[in-house]
N, C-alpha and C positions, 0 to 999 in steps of 0.2 A: 240656873242650877244654883241653888245657894250650897249645898254640900260638895264635895268632890269625888266620896267614897260613900258607896249605898252601906249603912248599917247592916251587919251581921253577915257581907262575903268576906273570904278572903282576899288576901290582897293579891291578887293572881291577874294575871292579861285579862281583859273583860270585861272586869270588875270597877275599875274607877273611872272616872269621865274627868274630862278638861274644864277647868276655871276657864267661862270664858273672858272672866276681869283680871285674867293673869296677864301683866306688864312683865316679869321678870323671870327670864331664861336663862340663866346663870349655869354651868354645869360646876357642880360641888367638886373642890379639890380632894383628891384621897390621898395628898403626899403632905408632909407637913415639915418644916424644917425645925430641926431643934440643935443648936450648937453650932447651926453650917452644914448638920447631916440631915439630907431627906431620907424618911420617914415615913411609912406607910399608914394611913389615918381614914379609920372608916367614916365616911359622912354618918351624921347625928339627925339630919334633917331631912326630911324626905322632898320628892318633886313638886306636893304642893307646898313645901315651907313649914309643914308641919314634922313634929319629930317621930322618929320610927320607933313603934313598939312593937314586941316580940308576944308573939302568940305562944302562951304555954299549952302545950299539946298533951294528952296523956299516950301512954303507952298501947293501948286499943286503936288511938287513933291515927296514931302513927302505922300502925301494922294495917290497917283500913284505907290511907294514902297511899301505901308501898305495894298492895296487892289488886288498887283499884284501875283500872284500865280506862284513862280519860279519853275517853271517844267523844264523849262532846267539845273535849276544848281542843284537843289538837288534831279529831278527823281520824278517818281509817286510815291504818298503817300501808306504807307502798309495797305494792306487789315486786320481788323478785323479777330482776329482768329477763327476758326471754334467753334461753343458751343461745350458743351459736351455731348455726347453722351448718353443716357438714354435708355436701355434696354424697351423693350414693358411688359416684366413680373414687371418690377419696378415701370415704369409711368403709368400703368393701375392695378396695383395690388388693389384687391378689389373693382372695379369698375364695376358692372354687369348693365345692360339697361334691364329695367324689361317693357315687354308687357303682357297684358291681352286680350284675346281672345275666341273663342270659335270653337267648330266642332260638326257637324252634325251626329249622327251617325243611319244608316238603322237600322230600327226594322223588322225582317219578321217574319211573321204568327204569326200576334197579331191584332186582331180588332178593339183593343182602341186604337193603337198609330202606326203611322208609321216613325217616326223618334223622336230621342231625341237631345234636344241640352245641350252638355256638356263644361260648361267654363274651359277653362283650361290659365294658367301664363306662359306666354315663357320668359325666363332668356339667355340672350346674353352676355357672358363673354369677356369682351376688352381685356385681357392680352395674348391670346389665340385663339379669335373669335371661341370660341365652344359656343353651345348652350345645352340646355336642356327646356322640357316641361312638367311642372307637371298641376296634375287637383287638385284642394283641396277637402279634402275630406268631406261630407255630411254625417252625422250618419244617419245611419238604409235607406241608400239608396238601398242596394242591388247588386252596382256592385262595381266590385275591381278598386279603385281607387288610386292616389296615384304620381309617378313619372309614364309619361307613355315612354319619352325620355329620354336617360341618358344623362349627360353631354360630348359630343361629338363633332366636328365639322363636318356640315351637307352636302353632296354632294347636289349643285344645280341643274348639268345637267350632260350628259353624258361627254362632253368634262374637266372632272376632276375639273372644279370649285366650290366653298365652298361658303356658304352663310355667307353675310360680312353685316355689318350694315347699310351699305350705301345703301344696298336692301332692309332694312326693312322700312314701314312707316304704317300710319294709314289706314283704309278701304281699307286694299288689303289682298289677299289670299296668303297664302306663301304652300308652297307643300314639306312635310317633310318624305320622303320614302312612297311616294302612298297615304298619308292623308291631306287633306285639311285644313286647318287652318285659321281662319280670326280673322285678328289683329283691335280691335276694341278700345284700349285706353291703355298709359302707365302711368309710372310714371313722377315728377315733375322734379326727376333727369334726366331721358332718353329724356325728352323735351329740358332740358336746353343743354343737351350735344349735338342732334340733332340740336339745333339753334345755338350754337358756332361752329360746324362744317359746317354751311351754308345750310343744309337741313331742308328745310320747311314741317312742317307736316300737314298733311289733319284732319280735325275735325272728332274730337273721335265721335265713335258709341256706341250704347246701344247695350247688347246682348238681343237677342230675348228671348221671355219667352218658356219653354216646354209646349205645349199643353199639352201633358199627366199629368203632375204636376198640370197644373193651374186646370183641371178638378177634381184631388184630392181635392181640397182645399175645405174646407167647412166653411159657416160663423157661427163664434161665437154663440152658444147657449143662449139663455136668460134665466133665470129658475127667476120665480116669486113665491115665497113661503111666509108665513105668519113667521112672527117674533117669534109666539108662538112655532114653530116648528124648527127654526132656533135655533140649539145648539152651532153653533161657536157663533154668535151673544153672544148668553145668555151665555157662557164660560166667553168671553172677558170683556162683563160689572159686571158681578155677581160672579168673581172666586175670592175666599177668602173671601166673606162676609155672615156672619152669623149671626143667629139672634138668642139670649139669653135669656133665661128665666130661674128666680127662680122658685123652684115649691118644694111641701113637698107632702110626701106617708103619709097619714092617718091612720094608722093601728090599732089605739087602739081599734078598738071591736073585736080585736081577743084576744087570751089568750099572755101574754107579749107584744105586739104589743106597737109600740109607732109611734111618728111622725117623719120621716125620711128626711132628704134633699135632694133635686137632683139639676142637672143643667140639662136644656133640650135645646138643639143646634138644630136649622131649618138650613139647610145649600142651599142656596137660588139660587146654581148654581146647582143643579139637585133635590130639592123638597126631600133630605131626613132630618131623625130626628136619634140623636142620645140623648143619656140620659144618663150624668155620675152621677156618684154617690159622696157626699160631705163627704169626713171624717176627721172627728179629732183624736187627741194622745190618745189611751184607750180607744174608745168609743164600744170596745168589739163587733165589725163588722169584717169579715172577708174582707179584703184589696182589694177587688174586683171594679176596675176603675171604669168597663161600665157594665151599668145594661140594656143597649138596644145598640147593635153596629148597627153602621150607615149604616140606609136601608129607602127605600118609605114605609110607616107607613099609612096601612088602618083604614079607620076610625071604622069598624064595619066587624072584620074578618069571622063572620058568617055568615053576609048576603050573601049569593053566592045559585045558580042554587039548585034545590032540586033533579036534578040528580048527582050533585058533589059529586062525594064519600068523606065522612067524615073522611075518614081513612088517607087523604091525611093531612100531617104536611106542605107542602110549598103550597102558592097558587101564580100563576102566575098573569101578568098582566089583563090577559083575565076574571079571575074569579073576581077582586076585583073591586067594583062599584067606589065608591068613597076614595079619598086619603086625607091624612092631607094637607091643604095648611095654608099660613099665616094668612089668614081670620080666621082661627080658634081659635087662641090663643089669647086672651084675658086676662089681670089683672082681677083677682077675680072669675076666669072662671074656671070650674072643668074639667078635661078632663080626660075617661078612655081608657089607654091604654095596652091593652093587660089583662083585667081583673083588673088592677091597679088605684085607683082613687088618680091623681095628682091635686093641687091646686097651679095654677099660682097665687104669688104673688107678682112679681117684675120682672125687666128686665134691660137690660144696656142701657147706652145714644147712641148706636147705634142703638139698636132695636127700642128706642124711636123715633129718628131721623128720621129712615124708615118708621114708623107708621104714622109719622105726613107730609112725601112727598106724602105715597101714599093713608092713607085714610083722611086726613085732622083734626088727633084726634090731640088734643091740652095739655089735662090735663093727668098725667099717675100717678096715687095716689097709693104708694104701700099700699099692705093689710098685715095689723100687725098679726102674727102670732106667738103663742104660745106653748109652748113645743117640740119644733123641736127638743131640744138635754136635757138629765141630764146633769147638772153641775158636773164636778167632784170634787170629796171633795178635797178642800186647804189641802199640805203638810204642815205639822204642824213639827217644830224641836223643840226636847227634850232641856230640860235646860240643860246649861251646868255644868256638875259634879266636875268641879275643876281637871282632869287628863289631864297632857299632854296638847299642846296648844290647843286655840281654834280654829285656823285651821285644825287642824290635826284630832280634835273630830266632824268637820263639816264636812270632807270626807267620813266618815263612813256613815252619811243621804245622801248624794248625789248619791252615786255609791254602786253598792253588793259587788264589788272590791275596797277597796280605793283605790285612788290614791294621791299622794304626791300635797300639795298645790302649787298652781301657783305662780311663784316669776315673780319679775319685772325685765326682764332681761334688756329694757334699761336704767332703772335708775341703774343697778348692771355694767353696761359697762361704763355709764357716770362719777359714782362716786366710780370705783374700787381703792383698797388703800388709799381711802379718810376717814382719820377717825380726828376726834377730841377729842382732850387729855384735861381733865380737873384735877385739884389739888383739895382732900377735905379734909374735920376733921369732924370727927365725933360728934354730937349733942347730948350729953347725960347729964345725970344726974351725973353719975359715972366719979369718977376725972379719975380713970383710963383710962377710955373711950375715955375721952375727948383730951389725946396725940397722938391718933392715926392719921395717914395721908393715904390717900386713891389717887390712881390713876383713875378716870373714861375717860375710852374710848368709842366716840360714833362713831358707822360705820356708813356712810351716804348711804353705797351700800344696808343696809337691815336693817337700824333703829334698829340695835341693841346693847345693852350696857352691856358692861362688867368692873367688879372695880377689881383692884389689890392693894394689900397692903404690901409696903416695909417692908421687916423686919427690926424690930429697935433692938439693942443689950440692954440684962437685961432690957427688956420691960414686960418682961414674957409672951407676945402673940407672938403665930407664923405667921408670915406673911405668904405672896403668894398671890394666887388667892382666892378672896373673893367672886366673882360672876362671874357665867359662861357667854358667851355671848348669853342674853335673850332681848326678847321686855318689858319692864316693863310699866304695866298700871297704871295710875295715882289715888291714892286712893279716893274711893268715887265713882267711876264710874261705872256704869251699867258694870253686870257681861257679858249679852249676847251681849251687844257692847261697848266694855272697848274703853276706849281713853288712848293712850300709850304716852310715854314722845318724845318730839319731840326737833330738834337741837334750837328751839326759848326757849326751859324750862331753859336752862342752860345759866345760867350769874354768875358774882361774885356777890358772896353775895346771892345769892338763895337757897333756903332748897328743898333737893329731899329726898323725902321717897323710 
């Protein structure tokens, strides 16, 4: 072959031929060095040793080359790799189609019903094409309900085919093991799945009503009762609402009798009455809090039929003709309760507001009552005899077993180890006492004063503790209410006795 390239062919792979006589196979350098620096250099000589020539193509030829698919040169385009295989148990995991429907059960030997309509739920599991049928539980239905067909692949015909989701639709009958089920509706996920697979669902249907169940339904009963006998309404409106009256029992006609105060409670929720006794310290009465326990109170217990045996202690509601009501209690009125004469002299604010709303009464003037209770003798303390401190002597009068006087612990904690010290000299007419020096210590924690005399040599007076720590009263103060020296009484130049 004399030429290395066919004439008229573009310089493309496949259009060139090797020269068998070629013996030089060097690689053309693409870098050249100029002034010691490497620069890019495009070769001007071809593979065969000839110089490269550039084809001058027109604009139309460039567009034709750009739009032309080089199938002859490069061959067919490569196909896309197949998609990754996803198994069904992974793609359809936890994806279940839910259909609602019903089936009719024939009832034999019953004159009241011929069949029953029993609603069911059909679940189709996409991962393994299994089906389960569940009947919802109805309370007190008397029928065994729950799972009718456990999860399994259900046979469709005798040829070995099984039910598939493509065979299910709304408004159709499906037969599972010889029992016909009518599919009426499905959930939103099932509808979206069917539409995505190209299946058009029929219009949903409603489950027919069970004639026997409808015959057993009864209309709601309507009750018309008077408000006086409506105990629930009375409880909701009047619970915890109590009328309180203050009264006294005048028993001065009997020997050693007196006027004893009581509190009468009237409970509006059930029209019961309770009488509680008012106690004061050392009133001389037994500590019984309740005179009459909470109960309905008859106006006249002896007003019974002549045939009623009087030996009976308790009366029933049939024997009592009249009960006490809120209209029977007024200020200044005397009522007789089990033989006792009680005078109502006052009431609380809630009772006054209740009567203002119910009866329209506006004025409630309390009745003055005297002699309700004897005044206790006032405890008089004996005069201070001077022995011991005043606080210790007072404890003997306050309790049978004397207790130590209480201390101000807050003051002791705040002023602990805080002592004021002063130097003083004795102000005396005797010349030998004028030279005596003393240290006065005032403790802020308990206001006690102690005096110490430093010993002096050749003074003839034995020094040491002159006064124990004690509280010192000012001269001329009252013995019962003494005034003690305080921190403000100690100053330079002051005289302390």
